[in-house]
N, C-alpha and C positions, 0 to 999 in steps of 0.2 A: 078578079074581084069577086067577092062573095055576092051571092045574090042578095038583093035588097030585102030587108026584113028578116034575114036569117039571123037568129039570135046566137051568134058564136062569139067566142072571145078571141081577141087578137093577141099574139105572142111576139115578143121581141127578144131575141137572144135566149130563148128558152125560159125566161122568167115572166111570170104574170105581171102585167102592168099594175102599178099602184094606182089607187083612186086619185083623182085629180086633185083632191084637197090635201094630200099627204106630201110633205116635203121629202123629196127623194134623198136629200143629204142627211136626214135623221133616221135612225133605226126605228123600225116599227115596234110598237108596244103590243105585247100579247094580251090575251084576255085576263091574265092573272096579275097584270101589272108588271110583268117581267119585260125585259128588253130583248127583242128578237134581232139577231144579227143575220146578215145574209148568209145563206148556206148552212144554217143550223136549224135544229128542231125547235119548236116553240117551247117545249118543256125542258128546263135545265136540270141536269143530274146533280144530286147532293154531293158536296165535296167529301172525299174520303179522308178520314183522320189517320195520322201516322202514330202508331204505338211507340212510346218512349221506353227504352230499357232502363230499369232502376239499377243504379250502381251501388248495391248493398255492401260490397266489399270496402267501400270507402268509410263506412261507419266505424269499424274497429280501428282502422288506421287513424281516423280523426281522434277517436277516444285515446288511443295510445299517445298521439302527439300532445293532446291536452294534458294527459297524465304526466308525460315526460316534462312538459313545460312547468306544470305545477310542482312536480317533484324537484326539478332542477332549481326552482326558486325556493322551495321549502327546506331543502337539505342544508345549505349553509346557515339559514336562519334557525332551523331546529338545533343544529350543533351549537351555534353561538348561544342560544337561549339556555340550553341544557348546561353548557360549561359555565354559564354565569349563575346557575342555580335556579333558573326559571323552568323547572321540569314540567310543571303543570301545563303551561302554554306550549312548550316544545312538544309535548305529547299530543296536544290538540291539533297542531298543524302538521304532524307527522303522519305519513301513510306507511304504517309499520310493515305491511306485507311487501310494499315496494322497497322500503329500506332493506328488508331482509334479503333482497336479491343480491345485494353487494355488501351489506353490513349487518350480519346476524346478531351483533352484540348491542346494537343501539336500543332495541326494545328492552333488554335487560337493564341497560344503563338508565333508561327512563323509569323503569319500575323501581330500581334502587333509589333514584332521585325522589320518586313519589313517597317512598318510605321515609326518606330523610326529611322531606318537607312536612310530613305528618308527625314528626317527632319520634318516630319508631327507630331510634338510633341503633338499637341492638340488631334489628333486622337489616337496616341499611348498611351497617358495618359489615355484616356477613355477606350481603349482596355485592358490595363494592370490593370486598376482599377477594371474592371469587372472580370478579372481572379483572383483577390483577392490574396491569399497566394500561388498560384501555382508557383512552382519553384522560379525564381527571379523576379516575376511580381511586387512585392512591390518595389524592388530596381529600376527597370526600370520605374515604375510609378513616383517615386521621381525624377529620372533623367529626365524624360519627363517634369515634372513641373519645374525643375531647368532650363532647356533650354528655356522654355516659359518665365520664370522670367527674364533671361538674355536678351532675345529678347525685352521684355517690358521695361527693364531698358535702353537698348540702344536706344529705340524709345521714350524715355522720357514719357512712360506711367507708371508713378511712383505709382499710386494707384494700378494698376494691379500687378506691381512688388512687392509691399509691401504685397498685399493679398496672392501672391504665396509664397514668401519667409517666411512669418510668420509661424513658427512651422514646416517648411519643414524638417529641420535637415538633409540636404544632402550637402556634400562637403562644400564649403564656403558660404552656403546660409545665415548664420547668418551675415557674413561680408557684403554680398551684400544687405541684408535687411537694415543695417545701412547706406550703401551707397545710397540706394534709398531714404531713409528718408532725408539724408543730402542734396542730390541733389535737392529733391523736395522743401526743405526749402529754399535753395539758390535761386532757380528759383522763389519761391514765393516772396521773398524779392525784387528781380529784377522787378517782375510784379507790386508789390505795388508801387515801386518808379517810375515806368513808367506810373502809373495811371490806370493800369488794375486791378481793385479791385476784379472783379469777377474771373479773372484768378488766382490772388493771393490766394483767398479763396479756389479755386478748388485744388490748390497745397497744401495748408495748411491742407486740409481735411485728408491727410495721415501722417501728422507730429506729431500728438498728442500734447504733451506739450514740444516739443523740443525748447530749447532756448527761444526766444521771440515770439513763435507762437501765444500764447494767446493775446499778446499785439497787434499783427497785426490784429487778428480777431476782437478785440475790436475797433481798429481804423477804420476798415472797417464798423463795426456796427455804430460807431459814424458818419460815412460819409453816412450812409443810405444803406449800402450793406452788406448782410450776406448770408451764405450758410448753408443749413439745416444740413450738415454733420460736420460743424465746430463749431456749437453753442450748448450750453446747455441752460438752462433757462435764465441764467444771460445775455449773449450777445443778446439773442433774445428779452429779455425785454428792453435792450438798444435800439435795432433796433425799436421796437414798440413805445417806448417812443419818439424816434427821429422822427418817421414818423407819428404816430397816435395821439400824445398828442396835443390837441387843447383847447384853453381857459384856464382860471386860474385854474379851478378845476382839469382838466386833467394834467396841468403843474405841480401842486404840487405833484401828484403821480409819475410823470415821472422824476422829478428833482433828486430824491434820487438815482435812477438807473443810470442816466446819470453822476451824480457827482461821484459815485463810480467808474464807468468806466473811467472817466477822470483822477481821482487820480491814477488809476492803470497804466495809460500810460502817465502821465505828463512828459513833456520835452523829449518824445520819438519820434523819426522821426519828422513828421510834425504835431504832435498831437495838439500843441497850435493853429495852423491854423484850424485844424479840429474842434476844440471846437466852433468856431465862424461861421461855415458853415450854420447852420440852427438855427432858433429861439429857439427851446427847448434846444438844446445843449448850445447855447450862454448864455441863462438865467442860466443854471446850472453852467457854468463856471464863469460867472460874479457875481453870488449871493454872497453878502458880501459887505464890505466897502473898497473903493479904494480912496487914497488921494495922492496929489502931495507931494513932499519932504518937502516943507515949510508949507503944510497944507492949502494952500489958495484955492485949487481946490479939489473937491470930486465928486465921482460917487458911488451911493449906490443902490444896487439891492436886492430885497427880493426874496425868493423862488417862490413866486406867480407871479413874473414878474413885480410887481410895482416898480417904481424907483424914485429917486430924484438926481439932480446934479446941479452944478452951472457953467457948461461949456457953452460957447456961442452957442446958437441955435436959428434959426429963427422960428417964430410961423407959422408952416405949418400943424398943426393938433394935436389932443389930444391923439392919439394912435400911437403905434410904432410896428415894428417888425425888426428883425436882420437877414440878409441873406448875406452869404459870407463876414462877418465882417462889412457890411454896416448897419448903424442904420438909418432906414427910418421912417418918421412920416406920418400919414394920418388921415383923418377924419373918423368918425364912418361909417361903411358900405362901405368904399372905400379901403378895404384891397387889396394889390397888386398894388396900384397906389401911393405908398409912395414917399416922397421926401427925398433925402439923406441929413442927418444932420451931422452924424459922420462917420468916417472910423476908426474902432477899430482893432488894431493889437495886438496879444498876443506875447509879447517878451519872456515871460517865464510863468510858473505857477503863479508867484506872481507879475508880472509886465505887464502892458499894455500901449500902446501908442494910444492916441485918436487924430485924425486929425479932426478939426472942420471946416466945409465948410463956416460957418458964418464969421470967421475972418482969415481963412486959416492958422491957427496955430496948432502945435502939442503939446499935453500935455501928460507928462509921469506920470502915477499914479501907486502906489504900493498897494498891498493887505495888509490891516491892520486887517481884521477879515474875 
């Protein structure tokens, strides 16, 4: 035993005894409010945080997956919209760079469609033509041409309309082709009757052999006007015979062409008047024998232009020429300064009326040969 009054602490099992008031079944509280467990220090160490590794490689993978899903959904929709003509919306939902990875023509297809939607048919026609057989490029090319043809028709550019509609085989293009030719022909007739021969021939150039198109071409040629696209060899020869034939030798060669043309248009429109506009044509028309009903007066013309008659005429020269139906006489070397002797009018192919300035009388003669 320890000596009485010795102030020493008693130990049991190496641990200091707890104060009498503390329940030994409860852990002791430290002075900081922490819980002290047996065999530990009074001050607890702060817990160590574990650093998490950031998986940055997942970001591009996720983005690619999202893009793939978006692309996978937009591809069929974009194709469907574009093929149905909704190019604007198809372009909005399309990721063109992604499309280009496997379809490098779709972007051009949408651009062509945008031109088409904007009414720029000439541009869209070129773009779709370049795309060839890609998707519905062929159909939209024909549609572009169709709209250009309709525009040309409405603007009375009939040649352009006919060129476009010919062989287009789209919608009612065949009907519109016929309409373009019919309207061109109708306007050509109006132009002829108004005296616009050049305009008439320009319009007839797209009419082919419609109705009396060839007759109008020949009439214009007989009047000295022709168009390169409306004549074959025959009307052109008429024109040259009309304008270039000079002298008896040239006249003989030209008369056959002129007479053939005249017979084709006899009694058509103002053809009878046209026959007498210029000397060569007048000779071709008047060639033959003409006599009055009682046979007392005659007028005879040879293909060479030499003639004989017994109608009253003052002696104003030994040579003649006919212009606008007027028979003028002149002396040798004084061509162009003739004096009017007769005024000849073609009543029909087989009948003429001749007004004589000498006696101021009109004589009606009929063709007898």
